[in-house]
N, CA, C and O of each residue as an XYZ file, in Angstrom:
340
protein
N       0.818     -1.190      0.000
C       0.000      0.000      0.000
C       0.860      1.250      0.000
O       0.365      2.353     -0.228
N       2.147      1.074      0.256
C       3.047      2.214      0.178
C       3.386      2.513     -1.270
O       2.956      1.799     -2.177
N       4.145      3.553     -1.482
C       4.453      3.931     -2.853
C       5.919      3.718     -3.217
O       6.365      4.189     -4.264
N       6.673      3.020     -2.377
C       8.072      2.737     -2.677
C       8.243      1.222     -2.754
O       8.083      0.535     -1.745
N       8.565      0.691     -3.928
C       8.805     -0.754     -4.030
C       9.990     -1.183     -3.161
O      10.915     -0.406     -2.928
N       9.948     -2.417     -2.692
C      10.998     -2.918     -1.800
C      12.379     -2.820     -2.440
O      13.346     -2.479     -1.758
N      12.490     -3.111     -3.732
C      13.793     -3.048     -4.399
C      14.354     -1.628     -4.383
O      15.554     -1.433     -4.192
N      13.491     -0.646     -4.583
C      13.934      0.758     -4.556
C      14.340      1.170     -3.145
O      15.352      1.844     -2.956
N      13.547      0.763     -2.156
C      13.897      1.071     -0.768
C      15.253      0.473     -0.420
O      16.074      1.124      0.225
N      15.487     -0.753     -0.841
C      16.764     -1.410     -0.561
C      17.907     -0.649     -1.219
O      18.954     -0.442     -0.605
N      17.708     -0.234     -2.464
C      18.755      0.495     -3.175
C      19.121      1.779     -2.425
O      20.302      2.099     -2.293
N      18.149      2.497     -1.947
C      18.379      3.772     -1.269
C      18.922      3.574      0.147
O      19.768      4.344      0.602
N      18.441      2.551      0.835
C      18.745      2.394      2.259
C      19.860      1.404      2.577
O      20.278      1.304      3.730
N      20.348      0.674      1.587
C      21.361     -0.372      1.813
C      22.481      0.137      2.729
O      23.102      1.169      2.476
N      22.709     -0.612      3.782
C      23.797     -0.300      4.698
C      23.520      0.830      5.675
O      24.355      1.126      6.530
N      22.357      1.467      5.562
C      22.035      2.593      6.440
C      21.040      2.218      7.532
O      21.208      2.585      8.695
N      20.004      1.485      7.142
C      18.965      1.064      8.085
C      18.459     -0.320      7.690
O      18.742     -0.812      6.598
N      17.731     -0.915      8.570
C      17.099     -2.203      8.314
C      15.653     -1.950      7.879
O      14.953     -1.130      8.473
N      15.221     -2.652      6.853
C      13.837     -2.573      6.386
C      13.032     -3.646      7.113
O      13.448     -4.802      7.187
N      11.881     -3.255      7.646
C      11.016     -4.210      8.340
C       9.616     -4.147      7.754
O       9.067     -3.064      7.549
N       9.049     -5.294      7.489
C       7.665     -5.338      7.036
C       7.528     -5.771      5.603
O       8.229     -6.667      5.132
N       6.622     -5.128      4.921
C       6.342     -5.255      3.503
C       5.442     -6.415      3.139
O       5.222     -6.644      1.950
N       4.911     -7.160      4.091
C       3.858     -8.130      3.801
C       2.567     -7.487      4.312
O       2.375     -7.340      5.519
N       1.693     -7.111      3.394
C       0.477     -6.390      3.772
C      -0.377     -7.227      4.719
O      -0.751     -8.357      4.405
N      -0.677     -6.658      5.874
C      -1.449     -7.391      6.869
C      -2.820     -7.782      6.311
O      -3.326     -8.856      6.634
N      -3.421     -6.946      5.493
C      -4.702     -7.279      4.889
C      -4.624     -8.504      3.994
O      -5.577     -9.279      3.907
N      -3.474     -8.680      3.320
C      -3.283     -9.863      2.484
C      -3.235    -11.128      3.328
O      -3.671    -12.189      2.881
N      -2.712    -11.026      4.535
C      -2.666    -12.189      5.417
C      -4.073    -12.651      5.799
O      -4.276    -13.821      6.124
N      -5.033    -11.746      5.761
C      -6.413    -12.103      6.087
C      -7.148    -12.692      4.895
O      -8.086    -13.468      5.074
N      -6.737    -12.336      3.669
C      -7.583    -12.631      2.513
C      -6.974    -13.543      1.451
O      -7.700    -14.326      0.838
N      -5.683    -13.467      1.217
C      -5.084    -14.221      0.121
C      -4.864    -15.689      0.486
O      -4.785    -16.024      1.668
N      -4.765    -16.558     -0.505
C      -4.410    -17.953     -0.222
C      -2.928    -18.053      0.161
O      -2.128    -17.216     -0.257
N      -2.559    -19.057      0.943
C      -1.179    -19.195      1.405
C      -0.133    -19.184      0.287
O       0.959    -18.648      0.476
N      -0.448    -19.766     -0.868
C       0.529    -19.758     -1.965
C       0.861    -18.344     -2.408
O       2.006    -18.058     -2.759
N      -0.128    -17.453     -2.397
C       0.104    -16.063     -2.785
C       0.988    -15.360     -1.760
O       1.839    -14.549     -2.127
N       0.794    -15.663     -0.487
C       1.650    -15.086      0.550
C       3.086    -15.566      0.352
O       4.027    -14.778      0.447
N       3.249    -16.844      0.079
C       4.598    -17.369     -0.148
C       5.264    -16.665     -1.327
O       6.437    -16.302     -1.249
N       4.534    -16.472     -2.406
C       5.104    -15.770     -3.567
C       5.523    -14.347     -3.202
O       6.574    -13.875     -3.636
N       4.696    -13.662     -2.402
C       5.043    -12.303     -1.967
C       6.335    -12.300     -1.154
O       7.208    -11.457     -1.362
N       6.446    -13.232     -0.242
C       7.631    -13.301      0.614
C       8.871    -13.600     -0.216
O       9.908    -12.961     -0.034
N       8.776    -14.545     -1.105
C       9.925    -14.891     -1.955
C      10.344    -13.677     -2.780
O      11.535    -13.389     -2.896
N       9.373    -12.964     -3.354
C       9.703    -11.781     -4.153
C      10.310    -10.681     -3.280
O      11.267    -10.022     -3.686
N       9.760    -10.485     -2.098
C      10.308     -9.491     -1.177
C      11.762     -9.786     -0.861
O      12.599     -8.884     -0.883
N      12.066    -11.029     -0.571
C      13.444    -11.399     -0.240
C      14.348    -11.216     -1.448
O      15.492    -10.785     -1.298
N      13.862    -11.533     -2.644
C      14.652    -11.279     -3.866
C      14.916     -9.788     -4.040
O      16.018     -9.380     -4.407
N      13.890     -8.979     -3.774
C      13.991     -7.539     -4.008
C      14.796     -6.802     -2.954
O      15.478     -5.828     -3.272
N      14.730     -7.249     -1.702
C      15.304     -6.442     -0.627
C      16.141     -7.223      0.380
O      16.606     -6.645      1.363
N      16.342     -8.508      0.163
C      17.057     -9.302      1.155
C      18.554     -9.412      0.948
O      19.276     -9.803      1.866
N      19.028     -9.080     -0.224
C      20.449     -9.231     -0.533
C      21.320     -8.454      0.448
O      21.149     -7.247      0.620
N      22.237     -9.140      1.078
C      23.160     -8.477      1.995
C      22.597     -8.228      3.379
O      23.233     -7.549      4.185
N      21.423     -8.759      3.676
C      20.829     -8.569      4.999
C      20.075     -7.254      5.090
O      19.795     -6.611      4.078
N      19.752     -6.864      6.307
C      19.043     -5.607      6.516
C      17.565     -5.680      6.170
O      16.960     -4.659      5.843
N      16.969     -6.876      6.234
C      15.544     -7.034      5.963
C      14.932     -7.911      7.041
O      15.425     -9.004      7.319
N      13.863     -7.429      7.643
C      13.057     -8.228      8.558
C      11.713     -8.446      7.876
O      10.943     -7.501      7.709
N      11.427     -9.678      7.483
C      10.146     -9.998      6.855
C       9.091    -10.012      7.955
O       9.178    -10.782      8.912
N       8.099     -9.151      7.801
C       7.056     -9.030      8.814
C       5.822     -8.400      8.190
O       5.905     -7.767      7.137
N       4.672     -8.575      8.842
C       3.479     -7.874      8.362
C       3.642     -6.367      8.546
O       4.453     -5.904      9.349
N       2.853     -5.618      7.783
C       2.908     -4.162      7.872
C       2.245     -3.627      9.134
O       2.407     -2.454      9.470
N       1.503     -4.475      9.832
C       0.829     -4.071     11.074
C       0.515     -5.332     11.876
O       0.637     -6.451     11.377
N       0.114     -5.129     13.113
C      -0.322     -6.252     13.948
C      -1.709     -6.690     13.510
O      -2.466     -5.893     12.955
N      -2.049     -7.956     13.755
C      -3.415     -8.372     13.442
C      -4.399     -7.529     14.253
O      -4.185     -7.295     15.443
N      -5.458     -7.081     13.622
C      -6.424     -6.242     14.326
C      -7.820     -6.841     14.475
O      -8.619     -6.308     15.245
N      -8.153     -7.938     13.767
C      -9.495     -8.507     14.018
C      -9.570     -9.093     15.428
O      -8.561     -9.535     15.978
N     -10.751     -9.093     15.996
C     -10.885     -9.656     17.344
C     -10.638    -11.159     17.395
O     -10.275    -11.694     18.442
N     -10.833    -11.845     16.261
C     -10.602    -13.287     16.192
C      -9.766    -13.580     14.952
O     -10.068    -13.092     13.863
N      -8.726    -14.372     15.117
C      -7.877    -14.745     13.987
C      -8.506    -15.935     13.265
O      -8.873    -16.932     13.887
N      -8.623    -15.813     11.958
C      -9.224    -16.883     11.169
C      -8.195    -17.970     10.855
O      -6.990    -17.766     11.003
N      -8.690    -19.118     10.425
C      -7.795    -20.210     10.020
C      -6.902    -19.770      8.865
O      -5.722    -20.120      8.826
N      -7.456    -19.007      7.927
C      -6.666    -18.524      6.790
C      -5.520    -17.638      7.277
O      -4.384    -17.770      6.821
N      -5.826    -16.745      8.197
C      -4.779    -15.865      8.703
C      -3.660    -16.667      9.366
O      -2.481    -16.403      9.132
N      -4.030    -17.646     10.191
C      -3.013    -18.479     10.833
C      -2.185    -19.225      9.789
O      -0.961    -19.303      9.896
N      -2.861    -19.770      8.779
C      -2.153    -20.488      7.708
C      -1.203    -19.558      6.971
O      -0.096    -19.956      6.608
N      -1.631    -18.321      6.749
C      -0.775    -17.366      6.045
C       0.414    -16.916      6.883
O       1.516    -16.761      6.357
N       0.209    -16.708      8.164
C       1.345    -16.372      9.033
C       2.363    -17.509      9.019
O       3.568    -17.278      8.913
N       1.866    -18.727      9.125
C       2.770    -19.882      9.102
C       3.525    -19.951      7.772
O       4.731    -20.196      7.754
N       2.816    -19.736      6.663
C       3.457    -19.792      5.346
C       4.492    -18.669      5.206
O       5.558    -18.881      4.627
N       4.186    -17.484      5.730
C       5.132    -16.375      5.685
C       6.425    -16.748      6.420
O       7.521    -16.491      5.922
N       6.293    -17.341      7.579
C       7.461    -17.715      8.377
C       8.251    -18.827      7.682
O       9.474    -18.745      7.576
N       7.563    -19.851      7.214
C       8.245    -20.953      6.539
C       8.976    -20.487      5.288
O      10.122    -20.872      5.058
N       8.320    -19.659      4.477
C       8.951    -19.159      3.256
C      10.181    -18.323      3.580
O      11.180    -18.379      2.862
N      10.114    -17.562      4.643
C      11.263    -16.749      5.063
C      12.423    -17.649      5.492
O      13.565    -17.435      5.083
N      12.132    -18.639      6.302
C      13.188    -19.544      6.768
C      13.793    -20.348      5.631
O      15.003    -20.573      5.609
N      12.976    -20.779      4.695
C      13.474    -21.560      3.573
C      14.328    -20.733      2.611
O      15.177    -21.274      1.902
N      14.101    -19.440      2.594
C      14.856    -18.554      1.688
C      16.246    -18.217      2.215
O      17.083    -17.703      1.474
N      16.495    -18.502      3.485
C      17.791    -18.122      4.071
C      18.923    -18.861      3.460
O      20.074    -18.654      3.843
């Protein structure tokens, strides 16, 4: 939802700060797990080179109850991140 792609942020910020986030929290509620995995893999390709990236949602979960899809997507986000290391 931001206007700076992860690859551009990495180019500008490399070695200066750590980038955190970039997995839209709303996508964790709605998309299928395979789509979340693709997002994470692309994020790591775009901004993970050389470190300085923390893969995380853009916000904390805000619904009063976490759905099965959301839990599945959080798990897929974590697994995809670990497998990309």
